[in-house]
N, C-alpha and C positions, 0 to 999 in steps of 0.2 A: 184769275184775278183774286187778290186777297187784300183785306184791309190792313192799315197800319194806324196806330193811334198816336197822335201827337197832341199834347195838351198845350193850348195857346189861348192866351186871352182872345117896260115892255115894248121888246120889239119882236115881231114874228119874222123869221127869216125863211126865204125860199129861193130856189135857184142855187147853183154851185158854180163858182168861177175859180178855177185852180190854175196856178202857173207853177212850173217846176222850181223847187228849191233844193239845194244840195242836201240839207239835213232832214228833209221830211219824207216819210214813207207811209204806207197804209197797210194794215193787216188784211189779208184776204181769208176770212174764215168761211167755212162751208157747212156749218151745222144747221142746215135748213133744207127744205124739200121744194123750194120755189125759186131758186137762184138761176140767173141766166147762165148759158154755157160759158166755159172758160174762154173761148175765143172772143165772146162779147165783153167779158170782164177785162181782158187785156186791152181791148179797144177803148173801154171806158177809162182805164188808167192812162193810156197814151193821149187820148183826146183831151183829158183834163190836166195833162202835164204832171202826173204823179209818176216819179221816176224810180221809186223804191217800193218793194213789196215784201211782205213776210207771209209764207205759207206754213201750215202746221204739220204737213206731211208731204212726202214727195209724190204728190198726185201727178200721174203721168199725163193726163189730159191738160193740166195746167202747165206743166213743163213743156209739153209740145206747143201749146199756144204761145208760150213766152219766147220761143225761138225767134231770134232776130229782132226782138222788140226793144232791146237796149235797156230794159228795166232791170235794175239790180235786185237780186232776190236772196232773202234768207230762207233756207230750206230746213224745215223742222223734222226731227226724228220723233215719232210718236212714243209716248212714255213706255208703252208695253213692249217696245222693241229694244229697250235699253239693256235688259238682262242678256239677251243673246249677243248683242254687240259687245258687251263688256267681257263676256266669258269666252269669246272666240274671235281671234283676229281674222280668221277665214270668213266669218259672218260679216264683219266690218268691211272686208275687201269686197264681198259680194254686194253689200249695200251700196258701196261707192260705184262698183261696176254697173249696177242696175239703175241707180238714181242720179248719178252725177256724170259719169263718163259719156253716156249717150247724148249729152246736151252741151257740146262745146260752144254752141252759139247762144247759150243762155248765160247771162252774167250772174253767176252764183257767188255771192259775196261771203256768206257765212253758212255754216251748218249749226243748227241749234239742237243739241242732244238732250231732248226732254224739255218740258215746260212746267215750271212751278212745282217741282218735286219738293216735298217737305222732308226735313231731316228724319221724321218719324215714319215716313213711308218705307215699306219694304224695298222699294226700288232705289232708295237713296244710295245704297251701297254700290250701285252699278253706274251712277252718273259719271264719276271720275274715270273709272276704267273704260267706259264707253267713249268718252272724249278722247282718251289716249289711243284706243284702238282705231277710232275713226281718223284721228290725226295721222297715225302711222299709215293707214290705208291711203289717205290723201297724199301724203308725202311719197309713198311708193309709186303713186300714179303721176308724179311730177306735176301736181296741181298746187296752186297758191290760194287755198281756201282755208280760212281759220275755223276751228271747231270750238264751240262754247256750249253753254246752257243758259236758259232763261230762269231767273229767280223772281220770287215776289218779295215784298217788303216785310212779310211776317217773320223773316229770318232775323230782323233787327230786334234786339232785346231792349235797347235804349235808343231813342231818336230825338230827344229834346234835352237841351238845345242841340242843334245840328252838330256842333263841335264835339259833343259827348256821344255821338252815334257809335254803337257797338253791336256786334252780333250776340244773340242770346246764347247762354251756356249750352242749351240743347242743340243749337245749330252750329256750334263752334267747330267740332271735328269735321262735319260735313262741308261747310263752306271753306275751312282752311285748306282742305285737300283740293277742292276745286280751284281756289285762288292760286295755289302753288302750281298747279298744272297750267293755268292760263298765263301766269307770269313766265313760266319756262318756255311756252310756245308763242309768247307775245300775242295772245289772242284777247279780245275784249270780253268783259262780262256783260251779259244781256240782262236787263232789269225791267220789270213791269211795275209801273208807278201810277197809282190811282188816287189822287186827292179826293175824288168823289167818295170812296169808301171811308177814308179818314174822316171826312166831314160828317157823313151820315152815322158814323160810329160815335161821334161826340159833338153834336151840333150846339151844345151849350157852351163849350169852350172854344170851338173852332167856328169862326165867322164864315158865312158863305162867300163873302167878298174875297177873303183870303184864299179860298179854294178855287175861285174863278179868275184869279189874277186881276181883280178890280179894286183891291185895297188902295186908298189914296196915298198911303205913306207906309213907313216901316211898321210892321206889326211885332216882329221879334228882333231884338238886338242881341247878337251873339258875339261878344268881343267887338272887333272892329267890323264885323259883317252884319248888315241889316237885311231882314227878310220881309218882302212884301207879298209873298205868295207861298202856299203850302207845297207846291211842286218842288221849288228850290230847296225848301227846308228838308223834305223827304230825301231828295237826291244828295244833298250835302251831308245828311246823316249817314247815308250809304258810303259816300266818299270817306268820311271820318272813320267808319267801321273798317273799311278796307285798309286804311292807313295803319290801323292797329294790328293787322295780321299780315303785313308784308305786301299789300296790294296798292301802295300809294301811287304807283305809276300805271295802274291798269286803266285802260279806256273803258268807259261805261257807255253802252248803247241802250237807249230806252226803247225796248221792243214792243211795249204796249203802254198807251195812256189814252183815256177816253172818258166820256160822260154820257150816261143814258138819257134819252129824251122822254122816257115814259117808264112806268112800272113800279113806282114807289108812292102812289097816291098823291103825287104832287109835292112831296116833301122837298125834293131837290131835282128829281129827274123830270125836267121840262124841256120843251123845244128851245126855249129862250136860254136857259142855263147851259144846255148842251152846246148850242151854237156859240155862246159866249166863251165857253171853255175851249172849244176847238180853235176858234178864231184867235184867241189870246195865246194859246199854246203854240200854234204855228209861228206866230210873231216872236214869242219869247225865246224859243229854243235856238234862234239864230245867235243869241248872245250868251248862252250857257247860264251857269249859276254863280252866285257870289264867290263860292270857293273855287270853282273851276270855270272861269270865263272862256268864251269861244264857242263856235258852232257845236251843237249837240245833236248827233244823229238820233232821230226820234221817229217812231212809227205810231200813227194814230190807230186806235182800235174803235171801229173796224170799217171795212168797206160797205158791208151790208147789214141790215137788220137780219138776225138769224132766228127763225121761228121755232127751232127745235132745241135751243139752248135753255138752260135752267140750272138749278131749280128756281132761283129768284126770277121774277117777271122782268126785272130790269135787264137781265142778260140778253133778252130778245131785242133790245132797243138801243144798241150802241152804234148802229150803222150811220155812215155819211150818206148812204143811198138806200132807198127802198129796193126790194128785190126786182121791181120793174124798172130799175135804173133811174128813178126819179130822185133828184137831189133833195136832201132835207134842209140844207143850210147854204147860205151864201158865204163862201170862204175864199180867201186869196192867200197865196203863199208869199206875196211880196210885202 
């Protein structure tokens, strides 16, 4: 999760009521020492009508528990595996044979080759080749699974107004190569979008209501498009940036978006704000953004509070559920 800076001018909720919606999923992170077993987690998804999941590594216990569940899954490749996958097609074939082939009754929708790799990271050079080798391995196995990578919004150099969105000079060669591959394979770009970090980076110029989808009217007018919330502004800045590098027709999937319920001394991370954000996000993504209307596949971050995340305290408090499976919010997907 990374911030993006856009310059712009009480109820307590408990209980969770979720019904399935085509465009909503939830991330299943496991950076904790107190989470329920994978079988219980899958039951929690299904009983709450959550039909999509993203996992950050091909955890075998999770994949086993997903068998026959009908939950659609994005399977992550851990960042440290990218170099091996990029430099050896045999390694990519082995990865697919080990982590995908044994699970024909798991609905694997995408493979995410790395998460939030920065252009300055030594691993950046391996993201594109890893996507290509994994895609070749998938194709050789006669599977219909698209391979992509998840980016954060720090790659944007300009994001205001949204129509002027562009990637930074430092990110240009990195993202251009990735977009070129995704266009050629007709795969989506995966994007992690966090208005929370934008707001806390500049609370003087960004209103909390704008970040929480509660602004009563248009806050930013950009040509003929009006923006009432920060989520739309960030995402449309990304769409504009993609247009400038040949990615106008790329589908974007929001693989992470969330709001912490604690950890910043009450500045913005409260149970009320987090509940408001999740509730409004679920409702909002059914309709897409001003620039790209229509259902937007979106994954909430995250299923559980994760007590071993950090370094920021807020990282421990993004869960929809406590580790004891108690819901933190009353939400509905309808």
